[in-house]
N, C-alpha and C positions, 0 to 999 in steps of 0.2 A: 737433404731436400727430399723429404719422403713426400711423392706427390702420387698418389694412387695409381700411379704415382704421378705422373705427369697431367693426369686429369684435372688436379686441382689448380695447374698453371692455365690450363685452357679455360676453365669455367669462372676464373677469377676475374674481377674488376667489374661484373656488371653493375653493381651499384656505383662503384667508384666511377664509370664513366657517365653514368646517367646523372650523378648530382651535381649541380652547379658548385663551382670553387671560387674562393675569394682570391684569387690569384693576384698578383700584382706585377705580372708580365715578366720581361727578363732584364730588368733593369738591376743590375747587380748591387747597387747601393753601396753599403759597406762604409770603409774609411776606419779611422782609429776608434771611433765610437762604438764600433759593433766588434772590434777584433777580439775583445776578451768574453763576450756573451757567451752563457753556457748552452750546450747543443744537446737535443734528444735525438736518440736513434730509435727507429722501428724496425724491427725484422719479424719475419715469418720462418721461425726456426723448426728445423726436423725434429729436434730433442736437446737433450741437455748438453751433449757433446758439441753442436754447434753455438748453442747459447753462449756456453764458456768461452769457447775460442773467439767469439765476437766481442764479448765483454773484456776478455782479456786483452785483444788488441785495441780495442778503445781506450782501455784503462793505459796501456802504454804509450798511446798517443797523448792522452790527456796530460799525462804526467810530464812529457817532453814539452808540449806546447804551452802548458800552464791554463789550458782551457777545460772548464768542466765539462763533463759528456756523459750522459747516461742511457743506458740500453734497456728496451723493454721489448721483450718478447710477445708478440701479439697473439692473442687466441684465435682471432680472425683479422689476419693483416688487411685484406681488402676493405672489410666494413669499417675496421678501426682507420685507415687511410681515408675513406669517404666521410666518416665523421669528422675527423680532423680538418679536412678541407672545407666541409661545409659550414663549420663553426669558426672557421678563421684561424684555427689555430692547430696547424698540421705539425707534425715532428719535423725537426730540420732536415734529417738524414732518413732514408728508409729503403727498403728493398721495393723495387718497381717491376712487373714483369712486361714481356713485351705486348701482351693484349690489352694492358692498361694504360699504355704510355700514349697511345692517340689521344684517348679522352681527355687525359690531364694536359697533355702538352696544347691541346687544341684551344684550351679554355684557359691558359695561361697560368695553371697550378704549378708547374715545376719551372724550375731554373735551369736553362739550357747552358751548361757550363762545359760540355764535353770537348767541344774545338779548342778550349782553352789549356787542355791537358798536354804536358810535355810528351808523355808517353802515348798519345793517341795513336801512334802507327804501329805500336806494339800490340795493341788489341787485335784479335782474329777479324779480319775485314767481315766476314758472316755475322760477328757480334754487333761490329760497327754499324751495319746495315739494320740490324734488328732494332736499333735504338736510335736510328737517324728518323727525325719528322721534320718536314717542311724544309729539307737541306741542312738541317743543324743535328749534330750529334747531341741529344739530350742529356745523356748521363753516361757514366763509365761502366762499362759490363763488369758485373760482379765475379761471376764465374761461368760456367756451362756444364752441360751433360748431353751425351747422345746416346742413341739406341743400338745396342750390338746382340748377337746371339749368345745366350749363357747355356752350357751344356751340362748336364750332370755326368761326370766322368765315370762313376759306377755303372749307371745305367747304360751307359755307351759302350763299357767293355761287355758288361752281361749280353748285350744284343749282338756282340761279336764285331764291332765295330772299333777302327784305330784312327789316328791322326790322319791317315791318308783320307778317311771317309767325312772328314769336317767338310761339309755342303758349301760349295760356292756357286751353285746355281740354284734356280728354284727347283728344277727337276729334281736335283741332288737332295734339296731340304724335303721334298715330299717322300722321297725314296726312304731317308734315314727316319724321318716320323712314322713311317709306316712300320719301320722294324722296331722302332721304340714304343710303339703302343701295345700295351698289354691290357689285362682284364681292370687292372687298379691304375696304370698310368697311361696317359696320353702322350704322343711323340711331343707336340709343341703345345702350350698353353700361353696364351696371351691375353691381355685387357681387351675387351670389345669395345674399343674407341680409337677415333682418329687418332690419338697419342701414341698408337702402337700399330694400327693397320696402315695408319700414314706412311710407315716404313716402306711396305710394298709399293705404295703409290709413288714414291720418290724413285724406287728402283726401276720402276717402269718408265720413268721419265716425266712424272706429273707430280702434283702437290694442289692443294685447294686454291692457293693463290700464288701469284708469281712472287719474285723474290723480296721486292719492296711493297708488297699488299696493295698494289694498285690496279690490279687487274684480276678478276675471278677465273680461274682454270679448272674448276672442278669437274664439269661435264667435258671430258677428254677421253680420246681412246685409250691413252696410257693409264687413267686413274680406272677406266671400266676394266681393263685388261688386269690390273691388280686386284679389284674387288672380285673378280670372276675366278682368278688364281686362289684367294682366301676362301671363297666360297666352296669351291670344288673341294679342297682340304676339309672344310667344317663339315660338308655334307659325308666325306668318307669316314668321318671320326677320328682322324689323324691329328687334327687341329680342333682344339676346344678354346671357347673363352673362358676366363678365370671365374666367371660368376656360374658357369655351366658345370664347374666342377667343385663348387662350394668355396671358393677362393675370393678374397677381396680385391688381389691384384695378381699380376703374373708372379712376382716374387714370393709371395704366399704360397701359391700353387707350386712353385719350383722347391721352396723349403721343405714344404710336405710331402714332396714326391709325387704329386699329383700329375705332374708334368715333367717330362725327361728333358725338356728344354723350355727355354722362355726368351723373349725379347723384351729387354729392359735397359735402363740407364745403369751408369756406374754408382747410382745410389743403392744399388742391389747389395753392394758389398757389405755394408752396414748392416742390413737386414739379416744377412747371411751369417755375418760374424755373431751377430748380438741374439737371434734367434734360432738358427738352424747352424751352429758351427760344425757338426758332424757330416752335412752334406758336401761332397767335394764337388767342384766345380771348374770349368774352363771357358774363358770368354774369347770367342772368335769372331771375326768380321761377318756382318750379314752377308747372306748370299747375293750375288749380283742378280740384278734382273734383267728384263730385255733392255733396259737403257744403261745398264751397268750398274755401278756402287752407288748406294743411296741409303740415307737414314735421315731421322729427325733430329734436331738439337732444342734444347730447352735452356732458358738462361734469365737471369734477373740483373737489373742495374742498382746502382746506388742512385737513386733520385733525391733531388735536392729541392725544397719548397721555394717556390718564388717568394713566399712571405716570411723566410727565415730571418731572423734578425742579426744573423752571423753567417752570411753566404760565404765568405771568404775563410772563415774558420770551417765550414762545412767541407768546401773543395778541398781544404788542406788535409782534413781527415780523410775524405775518399782517396786522395792521393797516397797516405799512408796505408789504407785498406786494399788499395789494387797494387801495391808494390809486390815485387818478387817475394820478398820474405814473409809478408802477411799472407799471401795467395796460398805458397807452398805450405804454411802453418795450417791454414784452413783444410788444405787437401789431406794432411795427416790427421787432422781432427774429425773432420767429418766426410771424407770422400769426393769433393767437388774438385772439378779440374780448373786450372787457372785460366784466366781470360787472356793472359798476355802471352804472346809467343816466345819471348825470352826464358820463360819458366818451364819450356815443353822438355828440354832435355833433362833438367833434374827430375821434372815429374816423373819421366818415364823411365829413368833410373831408379826412383824410389818405388814405383809401382809398374814393374816390368809386365806382371800379368794382366795390367788392366790398359796397357798400351793401344788396343784396337779401339777403344772409346775416344783417344786423343787424336789419333792418326785420322779419325774420321771427321776431324775439323775442316778439311781443305775440301770438302764434298757434302757435308750435311746441309740439311734446308730447314729453314726456320718455320714456325707456325704462323697463320695468320695473324697480322698486327693491326689491321684496320677497325677502326672507330666501330664497335657492335658485334665484331666477328666472333668473341666469346659466345654469344647468343647462337650464332649459326652453328658453331661448331659443338655446341650442347644438343642441337637438334641433329645434326650429321650423328652424333654419338648415339642418340636415341635409335636412329634409323639403322645404323651399322650394327648395331647390338641384335638386330634380327636378321642379319645377313644370310644365315642359313636358309631362310625360306623367301627373304625378300628380293626384289628386282633391282640389281646394282645399278642400271641406266636410270630407273626412277629414283634413287636416292642422290644419285650425282645431279639430276637434272634439278631436283628441287633444292638442292644447296647451292648450286649455281646461280639459281634465280633469288635466293636469300641474299648470296654474297654480292651480286649485282645491285641489289636494292640498297646495299650498304654505300655503293659508290655513287650513287646518283646525286 
């Protein structure tokens, strides 16, 4: 799930939310006449490994069920979803992001099947909350990622730092970033956007909205403290944004050794393995802020179209795709974390070096999911990109007003 990484998750679905859909509500319909009708599956793939893995899993299910199913990797998932719904011919099953959910659920485009799943209680509660709309679990969480601190171990040793110096507080993060900053390498390089800076907001006890995206919470003392902390370090030159060092995202800056540390999700493992295999790194928990541990989580679900001619088959396919065996296979293939708690033990045994990502599931905060929030986050990103010289209070105040406007 290569999301500039998560910026794509936040920007997604502007078109999708605004286009009217020809949904047929939540009547499951079905019966024997639909049971064998073919299914189409639309995914937003991070690359060949993900596409191949999903196609294989769907093919295995198809062989067992006797239902033909085809997988298409979208070139622009949200645009193609919007086009499918507006034409009345959506894919049967598809990736659906949190910020697209409210728009599609509110106009009846998607089939709310989540509460019918036998393994509903196995999904992480925070993921269930992310895909619940109007009191119903609309779709099964597909997988998820969290943000943690990635450290270049060679740069760490060269600076005279040891494992005992892994930062556990903001003050310690500032101290090690200063030690790691050289003429060609900045201590910490991150994306200049909510999807990275927001981690500090959660550590201070804040976020842009409350847990179920029913209240705007941007203009808070906690968020102000977080932005001021980041701003202070940007001004000192020990933190920098990826764009300011000539990189597209934190993973690229880290791989090119323009930054000794970065804050990224577990998707960085694929980038490091494929593009920067010689850079050694360690994943450690993000330092605790004034309110304790905090981070952001990013997720998608398996959406099912209300207009699908084979909803029962689609639900059966999703059950297979969210099973422990399929989710662990996806983890091995392209680095995502299973959305079900029962797979946690096996996942951590398979990927012990990535354990901090999964251990954050108990405290990670979701991104805003209110209808239209993607536009507000985009505006926030544009402002926070200039945080070095901008007024944090002004940024949060304008974002608060924009979010409140969505909820009226």
